[in-house]
C-alpha positions in Angstrom: -11.6 -27.7 26.9 -14.6 -30.1 26.6 -14.9 -32.4 23.3 -18.1 -32.6 21.7 -19.5 -36.1 20.8 -17.7 -35.7 17.7 -14.4 -35.0 18.7 -14.7 -37.8 21.5 -15.2 -40.4 18.5 -12.5 -39.1 16.6 -10.1 -39.6 19.5 -11.4 -42.8 20.1 -11.0 -43.7 16.7 -6.8 -41.8 16.8 -6.0 -44.0 19.6 -7.7 -47.5 18.1 -5.8 -46.9 14.8 -2.7 -46.6 17.0 -3.0 -49.3 19.1 -4.1 -51.7 15.9 -0.9 -50.2 14.0 1.3 -51.1 16.5 -0.4 -54.7 16.8 0.3 -54.8 13.5 4.0 -53.9 13.2 4.5 -56.4 15.9 3.3 -59.3 14.5 5.0 -58.4 11.4 8.3 -58.7 13.5 6.7 -62.0 15.5 9.1 -64.0 12.9 12.1 -63.0 13.8 14.8 -61.7 17.1 11.7 -60.1 18.7 10.4 -63.5 20.0 13.5 -64.9 21.2 14.6 -61.3 22.6 11.0 -60.8 24.3 10.8 -64.1 25.7 14.4 -64.4 27.1 13.7 -60.7 28.7 10.8 -62.2 30.6 12.8 -65.4 32.0 15.3 -63.4 32.9 13.4 -60.6 34.7 10.7 -63.0 36.0 13.1 -65.0 37.6 12.3 -67.7 34.9 16.1 -69.2 35.0 16.0 -70.0 38.5 15.7 -73.8 37.5 19.5 -73.8 37.1 20.1 -73.5 40.8 17.8 -76.2 41.8 18.4 -80.1 42.1 17.1 -81.3 38.9 19.5 -78.9 37.2 20.0 -81.3 34.5 16.9 -81.9 33.6 15.8 -78.1 33.5 18.9 -77.4 31.5 17.8 -79.7 29.0 14.6 -78.0 28.9 15.8 -74.6 28.5 18.1 -75.9 25.9 14.6 -77.2 23.6 13.0 -74.1 24.4 16.3 -72.0 22.8 16.4 -74.6 20.3 12.6 -74.5 19.4 12.9 -70.4 19.8 15.6 -70.4 17.1 13.9 -72.7 14.8 11.2 -70.2 14.9 13.0 -67.7 14.2 15.0 -68.9 11.6 11.8 -69.5 9.7 11.3 -73.2 10.2 8.1 -72.8 12.4 6.4 -76.0 11.9 9.4 -77.8 13.4 9.9 -74.9 16.1 6.1 -75.5 17.2 5.7 -78.5 17.8 8.8 -78.2 20.3 7.3 -75.8 22.0 3.6 -77.5 21.9 5.7 -80.1 24.3 7.2 -77.8 26.5 3.6 -76.3 27.5 3.2 -79.2 29.7 6.9 -78.7 31.4 6.7 -78.9 35.3 9.2 -76.2 35.3 6.7 -73.1 35.6 9.1 -70.4 33.5 9.4 -72.8 30.6 5.4 -74.2 30.7 4.4 -70.2 31.0 6.9 -69.5 28.2 5.9 -71.8 25.8 2.2 -70.8 26.2 2.6 -67.8 25.5 4.6 -68.2 22.4 2.4 -70.0 21.4 -0.4 -67.6 22.0 1.9 -65.5 19.7 2.5 -67.8 17.5 -1.4 -67.6 17.1 -1.7 -64.3 16.5 0.6 -64.4 13.9 -1.5 -66.3 11.8 -4.4 -63.9 12.6 -5.9 -66.6 14.6 -7.7 -64.0 17.1 -9.5 -66.2 18.8 -6.8 -69.0 19.2 -5.0 -66.6 20.8 -6.5 -64.8 23.0 -8.1 -68.2 24.4 -4.5 -69.0 24.8 -3.4 -66.1 26.3 -6.6 -66.2 28.7 -5.2 -69.5 30.0 -1.7 -68.3 31.1 -3.8 -65.6 32.7 -5.7 -67.9 34.9 -3.1 -70.2 35.5 -2.5 -69.9 39.5 0.4 -72.0 39.6 2.3 -69.4 37.4 4.2 -66.4 38.8 1.9 -63.3 38.6 4.0 -61.1 36.1 3.7 -63.8 33.8 -0.5 -64.0 34.2 -0.3 -60.0 34.1 1.2 -60.2 30.9 -1.5 -62.8 29.8 -4.3 -60.6 30.5 -2.6 -57.3 29.1 -2.2 -59.4 25.4 -5.4 -61.3 26.0 -7.4 -57.7 26.7 -5.7 -55.8 23.3 -6.4 -59.4 21.3 -9.9 -59.1 22.5 -10.2 -55.0 22.7 -12.7 -54.4 19.9 -15.3 -57.1 21.3 -15.4 -56.0 24.8 -17.1 -53.4 26.5 -15.7 -50.6 28.2 -16.7 -51.4 31.6 -15.1 -54.9 31.1 -11.7 -53.7 30.0 -11.7 -51.0 33.0 -12.5 -53.9 35.3 -10.2 -56.6 33.5 -7.1 -53.9 33.9 -7.9 -52.7 37.1 -4.6 -52.1 38.7 -2.6 -52.7 35.8 -3.1 -49.4 34.9 -2.5 -47.5 38.0 0.9 -45.9 38.9 3.9 -48.0 39.3 2.9 -50.9 37.3 4.6 -51.9 34.8 2.2 -52.4 32.2 1.0 -48.6 32.8 1.7 -47.9 29.0 -0.1 -50.3 27.3 -2.8 -51.4 30.2 -3.8 -47.5 30.5 -3.9 -46.7 26.7 -6.8 -49.2 26.9 -8.1 -47.9 29.9 -7.8 -44.6 29.1 -9.7 -45.1 25.5 -12.4 -47.2 27.6 -13.1 -44.3 29.5 -13.4 -42.2 26.3 -16.3 -44.6 25.2 -18.0 -43.9 28.3 -17.8 -40.5 27.8 -15.8 -40.0 31.0 -13.5 -37.3 30.2 -11.5 -36.6 33.1 -11.0 -40.0 34.1 -9.5 -40.6 30.2 -7.5 -37.3 30.7 -6.2 -38.2 34.0 -5.0 -41.6 32.7 -3.4 -40.4 29.6 -1.7 -37.7 32.0 -0.4 -40.6 34.3 0.9 -42.5 30.8 2.6 -39.4 29.9 4.2 -38.6 33.0 5.5 -42.1 34.2 9.4 -43.1 33.4 9.8 -46.3 31.4 6.6 -46.2 29.4 8.1 -46.3 25.7 8.7 -42.2 24.0 5.9 -43.1 20.9 3.2 -43.9 23.5 4.0 -40.8 26.0 4.1 -38.7 23.6 0.5 -39.4 22.0 -0.3 -39.4 25.4 0.5 -35.8 26.2 -1.6 -35.3 22.9 -4.8 -37.1 24.3 -4.5 -35.3 27.5 -4.2 -32.2 26.5 -7.2 -32.1 24.2 -8.9 -33.7 27.2 -8.2 -29.9 29.0 -5.3 -32.0 31.2 -1.7 -30.3 30.6 1.0 -33.0 30.5 3.5 -31.5 28.5 5.7 -30.3 31.5 5.8 -33.2 32.8 7.1 -34.9 29.9 9.7 -32.6 28.8 10.9 -31.9 32.0 13.5 -34.8 32.0 14.6 -34.0 28.5 15.4 -31.0 29.5 17.3 -31.9 32.5 19.2 -34.2 30.6 20.1 -31.3 27.8 21.1 -28.8 30.7 23.8 -31.5 32.3 
């Protein structure tokens, strides 16, 4: 079913509103276990703690303790003290520590509604070729989300090229931003296909997949069966 310009605008507003609500919800949880959990998960997933096996184990262990202590300070509400400790670690010679400190610093700026400063901090990580690609990709997705309203649709598409594709761990968040960018360009087929890809991909949060099903269907792409199939198979067992 083709969308009229009026319906097209409505869809864009709907997705934009959902994205903003999710971003505000994340900011509201910034001073809690989310920071510790997300950062430690990233460290574990991307090999951040491999320095323990290096010949400078003692130095690495010390920096790891400092980082954990700083995050705990922030989680406990002692933001100024924790922020100061995080700042010291942004110059660490351990890439995982430095990247995590920089990402935490960006999140703290975002929690204060300093979107310009947060975008610059995320951009610094994204542009740092000395860091592992997963850290850089994470930062690029976050930077794009922060700057989204000020970017042209094609800028979003070009910036997130590869991150919104099948097999990318960032498909959910990057894909939704790209799909909305296509909508803004009135490229309904590309938008529908991108929403369908999100809906069909295991590992994408269920709330995002459900929204993608609705968007894809409204653009003439049936993605319901692809999402319901895993649930039906589980129920059959």
